[in-house]
C-alpha positions as CSV (number, residue, x, y, z in Angstrom):
1,M,28.1,15.8,19.4
2,K,26.3,13.5,16.8
3,C,23.0,12.3,18.2
4,W,21.5,8.9,17.3
5,L,18.0,7.6,18.0
6,Y,17.4,3.9,18.1
7,L,13.8,2.1,17.9
8,H,13.5,-1.3,19.0
9,F,10.5,-3.3,18.2
10,P,10.5,-6.4,20.4
11,N,7.3,-8.0,19.1
12,L,7.3,-6.7,15.4
13,Q,5.9,-9.8,13.7
14,L,3.2,-10.3,16.3
15,D,2.3,-6.5,16.4
16,T,1.9,-6.5,12.6
17,L,-0.3,-9.5,12.4
18,F,-3.9,-8.3,11.7
19,G,-6.4,-9.9,14.0
20,E,-9.2,-8.7,16.3
21,S,-9.7,-11.7,18.4
22,E,-8.9,-11.4,22.3
23,Q,-6.9,-14.6,22.4
24,P,-3.7,-15.4,24.1
25,T,-1.0,-15.7,21.1
26,A,2.7,-16.5,21.1
27,L,5.4,-16.9,18.4
28,V,7.6,-20.0,18.6
29,H,11.0,-20.6,16.9
30,G,13.6,-23.2,16.8
31,T,13.7,-27.1,16.3
32,R,12.8,-27.3,20.1
33,P,10.2,-24.7,20.0
34,K,10.7,-21.8,22.4
35,I,8.5,-18.7,22.9
36,V,10.0,-15.7,21.2
37,Q,7.0,-13.3,21.3
38,V,3.9,-13.1,23.4
39,N,1.0,-10.7,23.5
40,A,-0.4,-9.1,26.6
41,L,-3.1,-11.8,27.2
42,A,-0.5,-14.7,26.9
43,H,1.8,-12.7,29.3
44,A,-1.0,-12.5,31.7
45,Q,-1.3,-16.2,31.8
46,G,2.4,-16.5,33.0
47,I,4.0,-17.2,29.6
48,H,7.2,-15.4,28.7
49,T,9.8,-15.4,26.1
50,G,12.3,-18.2,26.4
51,M,9.7,-20.6,27.8
52,G,9.4,-23.9,25.9
53,L,6.1,-24.7,24.0
54,G,5.1,-27.5,26.3
55,S,5.2,-25.5,29.4
56,A,3.4,-22.7,27.6
57,A,0.8,-24.9,26.5
58,A,0.3,-26.5,30.0
59,L,-0.5,-22.9,31.3
60,C,-2.8,-21.8,28.7
61,H,-4.8,-24.5,26.9
62,D,-6.4,-22.1,24.3
63,L,-2.9,-20.5,23.4
64,N,-2.6,-19.5,19.8
65,V,0.6,-20.7,18.5
66,I,2.3,-19.1,15.3
67,A,5.8,-19.9,13.7
68,Y,8.2,-17.1,14.0
69,K,9.7,-16.0,10.6
70,P,12.6,-13.7,10.5
71,E,11.8,-12.8,6.7
72,K,8.2,-11.6,7.8
73,E,9.6,-9.5,10.6
74,H,12.3,-7.7,8.2
75,E,9.3,-7.0,5.7
76,A,7.6,-5.4,8.5
77,L,10.7,-3.5,9.5
78,E,11.1,-2.1,5.9
79,G,7.6,-1.1,6.0
80,I,8.0,0.9,9.1
81,A,11.2,2.4,7.7
82,K,9.2,3.7,4.6
83,W,6.7,5.0,6.8
84,L,9.0,7.0,8.8
85,Y,10.9,8.0,5.8
86,L,8.0,10.6,5.3
87,V,9.1,12.6,8.2
88,T,12.8,11.7,8.7
89,S,15.6,11.2,6.3
90,D,18.7,9.1,7.5
91,I,17.4,5.6,8.5
92,V,19.5,2.6,8.9
93,I,17.9,-1.0,9.2
94,F,19.3,-3.1,12.0
95,P,17.4,-6.3,11.2
96,P,15.4,-8.0,12.4
97,Q,13.9,-5.4,15.1
98,G,15.8,-2.2,15.0
99,L,16.0,1.2,13.2
100,L,18.5,3.8,13.7
101,L,17.6,7.3,12.9
102,H,20.4,10.0,12.5
103,V,18.9,12.9,14.6
104,T,21.5,15.7,14.1
105,P,20.5,16.8,10.4
106,M,16.9,17.0,11.4
107,L,17.2,19.3,14.2
108,T,17.3,22.4,12.2
109,L,14.2,21.5,10.1
110,Y,12.2,20.7,13.2
111,A,13.7,23.5,15.5
112,G,14.8,21.3,18.1
113,F,14.8,17.6,19.4
114,E,11.5,17.9,21.1
115,N,9.6,18.8,17.9
116,Y,11.5,16.0,16.2
117,W,10.6,13.3,18.7
118,Q,6.9,14.4,18.6
119,A,6.8,14.1,15.1
120,I,8.3,10.5,15.1
121,R,6.1,9.5,18.1
122,Q,2.9,10.7,16.4
123,H,3.9,9.1,12.9
124,L,4.7,5.8,14.7
125,A,1.2,5.8,16.6
126,Q,-0.6,5.0,13.4
127,Q,1.4,1.8,12.9
128,D,0.2,0.5,16.4
129,V,3.4,-1.3,17.3
130,C,5.3,-1.6,20.5
131,Y,8.6,-0.2,20.6
132,H,11.6,0.9,23.0
133,Y,13.8,3.9,22.3
134,S,16.9,5.8,23.3
135,T,19.1,8.3,22.1
136,G,22.9,7.9,21.8
137,F,26.0,9.7,21.1
138,S,27.0,6.7,18.8
139,P,24.7,4.0,16.8
140,L,25.9,1.2,19.2
141,C,25.3,3.2,22.3
142,A,21.8,4.2,21.2
143,Q,21.0,0.5,20.3
144,L,22.3,-0.9,23.5
145,L,20.2,1.5,25.6
146,A,17.0,1.0,23.6
147,E,17.2,-2.7,23.7
148,H,17.4,-2.7,27.3
149,H,14.4,-0.5,27.8
150,Q,16.3,2.7,29.0
151,Q,13.7,5.1,27.3
152,C,16.3,7.7,27.2
153,L,15.8,10.9,25.4
154,T,18.6,13.3,26.0
155,Q,21.6,14.8,24.1
156,D,23.6,15.0,27.4
157,K,26.6,12.8,26.7
158,A,27.6,12.5,30.4
159,L,24.1,11.0,31.2
160,L,24.2,8.7,28.2
161,Q,27.7,7.6,29.4
162,Q,26.4,7.0,32.8
163,K,23.6,4.9,31.8
164,L,25.7,2.8,29.2
165,M,28.5,2.1,31.6
166,A,26.2,0.3,34.0
167,L,25.2,-2.3,31.4
168,P,26.9,-5.8,31.7
169,L,29.0,-7.3,29.0
170,A,26.3,-10.0,28.4
171,K,24.1,-7.4,27.2
172,T,26.5,-6.3,24.5
173,G,26.8,-7.5,20.9
174,L,30.2,-9.0,21.4
175,A,30.5,-12.8,20.6
176,T,30.2,-15.1,23.5
177,K,34.1,-16.1,23.2
178,H,35.2,-12.6,23.7
179,I,32.7,-12.1,26.7
180,E,34.1,-15.2,28.3
181,A,37.7,-14.1,27.8
182,L,36.9,-10.8,29.4
183,H,35.0,-12.3,32.3
184,R,38.3,-14.5,33.0
185,V,40.2,-11.3,33.7
186,G,37.4,-9.8,35.9
187,T,35.9,-7.5,33.2
188,Q,32.0,-7.6,33.9
189,T,30.6,-4.3,32.7
190,I,31.0,-1.9,29.9
191,E,32.7,0.6,32.2
192,A,35.3,-1.9,33.2
193,L,35.8,-2.9,29.4
194,T,36.4,0.9,28.5
195,D,38.8,1.6,31.3
196,I,41.2,-0.8,29.6
197,P,43.5,1.2,27.2
198,M,43.1,0.6,23.7
199,A,46.7,-0.4,23.2
200,E,46.4,-3.0,25.9
201,L,43.1,-4.2,24.5
202,A,44.5,-4.7,21.0
203,R,47.4,-6.6,22.6
204,R,45.4,-9.1,24.7
205,F,42.2,-9.4,22.8
206,D,40.9,-9.9,19.1
207,I,40.7,-7.0,16.8
208,D,36.8,-7.3,16.9
209,V,36.8,-6.3,20.5
210,V,38.7,-3.3,19.7
211,N,36.5,-2.1,16.9
212,Y,33.6,-2.8,19.1
213,V,34.7,-0.6,21.9
214,G,35.8,2.2,19.3
215,R,32.5,2.1,17.7
216,L,30.6,2.1,21.0
217,L,32.6,5.1,22.1
218,G,32.1,6.9,18.9
219,T,35.8,7.3,18.3
220,F,35.8,4.7,15.3
221,H,34.1,5.1,12.2
222,H,30.8,3.0,12.1
223,P,30.1,2.1,8.5
224,L,26.1,2.4,7.9
225,Q,24.1,1.6,4.9
226,E,21.2,4.1,4.7
227,Y,17.8,3.1,3.8
228,R,16.3,4.5,0.5
229,P,12.7,3.4,-0.3
230,S,11.5,2.8,-3.6
231,E,9.2,5.4,-5.4
232,S,6.6,2.7,-5.7
233,F,4.1,2.0,-3.0
234,S,3.8,-1.6,-1.7
235,A,2.4,-2.8,1.7
236,H,2.3,-6.4,3.2
237,L,-0.2,-7.4,6.0
238,P,-0.1,-10.9,7.4
239,L,-3.3,-12.0,9.0
240,L,-3.7,-13.6,12.4
241,Y,-6.4,-15.9,11.2
242,E,-7.5,-17.3,8.0
243,L,-10.3,-15.3,6.3
244,S,-12.6,-17.3,3.9
245,H,-15.1,-14.5,2.9
246,T,-14.2,-11.5,0.8
247,Q,-16.3,-9.2,2.9
248,W,-13.9,-10.0,6.1
249,L,-11.0,-8.5,4.1
250,E,-12.4,-5.0,4.2
251,K,-10.8,-4.1,7.6
252,P,-7.2,-5.3,6.9
253,L,-7.4,-3.9,3.4
254,Q,-8.7,-0.5,4.9
255,R,-5.3,-0.3,7.0
256,L,-3.2,-0.7,3.8
257,L,-5.5,2.0,2.0
258,V,-4.6,4.5,4.8
259,Q,-1.0,4.1,4.4
260,L,-1.5,4.5,0.5
261,E,-3.2,7.8,1.1
262,S,-0.5,9.2,3.2
263,F,2.2,8.0,0.7
264,L,0.1,9.6,-2.1
265,R,-0.8,13.0,-0.3
266,L,2.8,13.8,0.4
267,R,3.8,13.2,-3.3
268,N,0.8,15.0,-4.7
269,Q,-0.1,12.0,-6.8
270,V,-3.1,9.9,-7.3
271,A,-3.3,6.2,-8.2
272,Y,-5.2,4.8,-11.3
273,E,-4.8,1.2,-10.5
274,L,-4.1,-1.1,-7.6
275,T,-3.3,-4.8,-7.4
276,L,-4.2,-6.7,-4.4
277,T,-2.4,-10.1,-4.0
278,L,-4.4,-12.7,-1.9
279,I,-2.0,-15.2,-0.4
280,Q,-4.0,-18.2,0.2
281,R,-3.3,-21.4,2.2
282,D,-0.5,-23.6,0.6
283,Q,0.8,-20.1,-0.8
284,Q,-1.6,-20.0,-3.6
285,T,-2.1,-16.4,-4.8
286,V,-4.9,-14.5,-6.4
287,D,-4.5,-11.1,-8.0
288,V,-7.3,-8.7,-7.8
289,I,-7.1,-5.5,-9.7
290,F,-8.9,-2.1,-8.7
291,N,-9.1,0.9,-11.3
292,A,-10.2,4.4,-10.8
293,A,-10.8,6.1,-14.0
294,Q,-10.2,9.7,-12.6
295,G,-7.3,8.7,-10.2
296,E,-7.7,8.8,-6.5
297,Y,-5.8,9.1,-3.3
298,R,-8.5,9.0,-0.6
299,H,-8.7,5.8,1.1
300,T,-12.5,6.3,1.7
301,A,-13.0,6.5,-2.1
302,W,-10.6,3.5,-2.9
303,L,-12.6,1.4,-0.3
304,I,-15.8,1.8,-1.9
305,L,-14.3,0.8,-5.2
306,C,-12.7,-2.2,-3.5
307,R,-15.7,-3.3,-1.8
308,L,-17.8,-3.3,-5.0
309,H,-15.1,-5.1,-6.9
310,L,-14.6,-7.8,-4.2
311,E,-18.4,-8.7,-4.4
312,S,-17.7,-10.5,-7.5
313,V,-14.7,-12.5,-6.3
314,T,-15.0,-15.9,-4.9
315,L,-12.2,-17.3,-2.7
316,T,-11.3,-21.1,-3.2
317,H,-9.0,-21.1,-0.1
318,P,-8.7,-19.2,3.1
319,V,-6.5,-15.9,2.7
320,I,-3.6,-15.7,5.2
321,E,-1.8,-12.7,4.0
322,I,-2.5,-9.8,1.6
323,T,-0.3,-7.5,-0.3
324,L,-1.2,-4.1,-2.0
325,H,0.9,-2.2,-4.5
326,V,0.1,0.6,-6.9
327,T,0.3,-0.5,-10.6
328,R,-0.3,3.0,-12.2
329,L,0.4,6.4,-10.7
330,G,0.0,10.0,-11.8
331,E,0.2,13.4,-10.8
332,M,-2.9,14.9,-9.0
333,E,-4.9,17.3,-11.1
334,S,-6.4,20.6,-9.6
335,Q,-10.3,20.6,-9.4
336,A,-12.8,23.5,-9.4
337,D,-14.1,22.7,-5.8
338,D,-15.7,25.2,-3.4
339,L,-13.0,26.8,-1.5
340,F,-14.7,26.2,2.0
341,N,-17.0,23.4,1.6
342,G,-15.4,21.1,-1.3
343,R,-17.5,19.6,-3.8
344,Q,-21.1,19.7,-3.0
345,G,-23.5,17.0,-4.5
346,K,-21.5,16.6,-7.5
347,Q,-20.0,13.2,-9.1
348,S,-17.6,13.5,-12.0
349,H,-18.0,11.3,-15.2
350,Q,-14.7,9.7,-14.4
351,E,-16.0,8.7,-10.8
352,L,-19.3,7.3,-12.2
353,V,-17.1,5.3,-14.7
354,S,-14.9,3.9,-11.7
355,I,-18.0,2.9,-9.6
356,L,-19.6,1.0,-12.7
357,Q,-16.4,-0.7,-13.5
358,A,-16.0,-1.9,-10.1
359,K,-19.6,-3.1,-9.7
360,L,-20.0,-4.5,-13.1
361,G,-16.3,-5.4,-14.2
362,S,-14.0,-3.2,-16.3
363,H,-14.9,-5.5,-19.5
364,H,-18.6,-4.6,-19.2
365,V,-18.5,-0.7,-19.3
366,Y,-18.1,0.9,-22.7
367,Q,-18.7,4.4,-24.2
368,P,-19.7,5.2,-27.7
369,H,-17.1,7.0,-30.2
370,F,-17.8,8.6,-33.4
371,N,-15.6,7.6,-36.4
372,D,-15.3,8.9,-40.0
373,D,-17.4,5.8,-41.7
374,P,-20.5,7.5,-43.4
375,R,-22.4,4.3,-43.2
376,P,-24.8,4.7,-40.1
377,E,-24.5,1.2,-38.7
378,K,-20.8,1.9,-38.6
379,S,-20.5,5.5,-37.8
380,T,-20.0,4.8,-34.1
381,Q,-18.1,2.1,-32.2
382,Y,-17.7,1.1,-28.5
383,C,-14.3,1.5,-26.6
384,Q,-13.0,1.4,-22.9
385,P,-13.7,4.8,-21.2
386,Q,-9.9,5.4,-20.6
387,D,-9.1,4.6,-24.3
388,M,-7.7,8.0,-26.3
389,L,-9.2,7.5,-29.8
390,P,-8.5,10.3,-32.5
391,Q,-11.5,12.8,-33.0
392,P,-13.5,12.3,-36.3
393,Q,-12.7,14.8,-39.0
394,R,-16.2,14.3,-40.6
395,Q,-18.6,17.3,-39.7
396,A,-21.7,16.3,-37.6
397,Q,-24.8,15.8,-39.5
398,L,-28.4,15.6,-38.5
399,R,-28.8,12.0,-37.3
400,P,-31.6,10.5,-35.0
401,T,-30.9,9.5,-31.4
402,L,-32.1,5.9,-32.0
403,L,-31.2,3.4,-34.7
404,F,-33.1,0.5,-35.4
405,T,-31.0,-2.7,-35.9
406,P,-31.8,-4.1,-38.3
407,P,-33.9,-1.4,-40.1
408,R,-37.7,-2.0,-40.3
409,P,-39.9,-1.9,-43.3
410,L,-41.9,1.4,-43.8
411,V,-45.5,0.2,-43.7
412,D,-47.5,3.4,-42.4
413,P,-47.9,6.5,-44.6
414,V,-45.5,9.3,-43.8
415,T,-45.0,12.9,-44.9
416,I,-41.4,13.7,-46.3
417,V,-40.0,16.8,-44.6
418,Q,-36.5,16.7,-45.7
419,G,-34.3,14.9,-48.2
420,P,-32.9,13.3,-50.0
421,E,-29.5,12.6,-48.8
422,R,-27.6,10.1,-50.8
423,I,-25.1,7.7,-49.1
424,A,-23.1,5.6,-51.6
425,T,-20.1,4.1,-50.0
426,G,-18.4,1.0,-48.5
427,W,-16.6,-0.1,-51.6
428,W,-13.3,-0.6,-49.6
429,D,-14.4,-3.6,-47.6
430,N,-17.0,-5.2,-50.0
431,N,-20.0,-3.9,-47.9
432,M,-21.2,-1.4,-50.8
433,L,-24.1,0.4,-49.5
434,I,-26.4,2.9,-51.7
435,R,-29.4,4.6,-50.0
436,D,-31.5,7.7,-50.3
437,Y,-32.3,9.0,-46.8
438,F,-35.2,11.4,-45.7
439,I,-36.6,12.8,-42.7
440,A,-40.3,12.0,-42.3
441,C,-43.2,12.5,-40.0
442,S,-45.8,10.0,-39.4
443,H,-49.5,10.5,-38.8
444,D,-49.0,10.1,-35.0
445,G,-46.1,12.8,-34.9
446,R,-43.2,10.7,-34.8
447,W,-40.1,12.0,-36.6
448,L,-38.5,9.2,-38.6
449,W,-35.3,8.7,-40.6
450,V,-36.2,6.7,-43.6
451,Y,-34.4,5.4,-46.6
452,R,-35.1,4.1,-50.1
453,T,-33.1,1.5,-51.8
454,P,-32.2,1.2,-55.6
455,E,-34.8,-1.4,-55.7
456,K,-37.5,1.4,-54.6
457,T,-38.3,-0.4,-51.1
458,W,-38.6,1.9,-48.1
459,W,-37.2,1.3,-44.7
460,V,-37.3,3.0,-41.3
461,H,-33.7,3.2,-39.9
462,G,-34.0,5.5,-36.9
463,L,-36.2,7.6,-34.7
464,F,-35.5,11.3,-33.7
465,S,-36.1,11.8,-29.8
């Protein structure tokens, strides 16, 4: 038989809120607010789902109340589906709180159901969410058993049917009018419903009931739309409390960076640029861009860069949600590290550039680049470290390490050692230059780069180190 696994997340929006405070919390929904999700502390105070907000507030005066938003729960469900896609393939989203996994195609890869379930369970443990589960011989069978906390992990169809038949019709997904019509003829359980022949069921009830029973028993085809994640990484995290300082963003950001590391590792990729969107009160947004010149996948390395960059960010309003997505990806390049101990006391040029850019800002870090202009003042230019500029065709010449800007008049006696080297150029941009350059030695031992103008004046232009 085909085997399905359904995962039901009853407190998904509450579980995915980031917060470390030990305070009773409940989610409310509806025009007459009803409790739809509670945490363990609120449950210990006697608050349960379906209770009115007034009754809940009377039981717990310090209850933290948050509005339930189905769209936020659907985003969280898609995030878990994307996370599980790293270890299993056929996933179907049952919004707002369920995921259906097709187990049968994965059994060969994992050499049995036990290994497959262990991989799913260990992968889900990193999400830190509460869930109920069950297998089933049909998608609806697995869904019903999981939503009613059966925690059943078996491929025995007889046992699954036994557990399924005991459920009342009120627990099914049938419309209320169909359930009431079935109750009027004495049909109270799924077992009683399935005992009615299909022909009789089609004659006396709506076609929706027939289709539901056929799909529940696995005799009718159940059309499903499989989930396919995008190749880009994007993760969203709502916060339980407002955060008004950037240093408080470090822990929720670390959770997203850990997910990013797993995403990049499995694809053998690195990220060069990340965008952190800070959603502030009143839905104002601020984008913060992080760069890694070398490309990085480790969450620890990205956390250092993010921490340095956030030091220069000032929040005008408290942050209530954060979103992290990758702007630029690339293939991971091999590095010549020690086989057993990895890199020992070594920081690459690109890593240093990344740290400097994070600390000072990307527009304050430059590197010199040689060009083909023969004029000393214009023979070098500053560019961004990641810019790929063409290499100059001019041959390297003996030049001083330090140039004086502007040149200084030569006032001390010197000894000419080498020269002259005439530079007469610059006609194309109306900055004509005619000079005779010499290498000279001063009386105190300094090696100078001096030049003589057509007017016979002498200047010091540079100093050799």
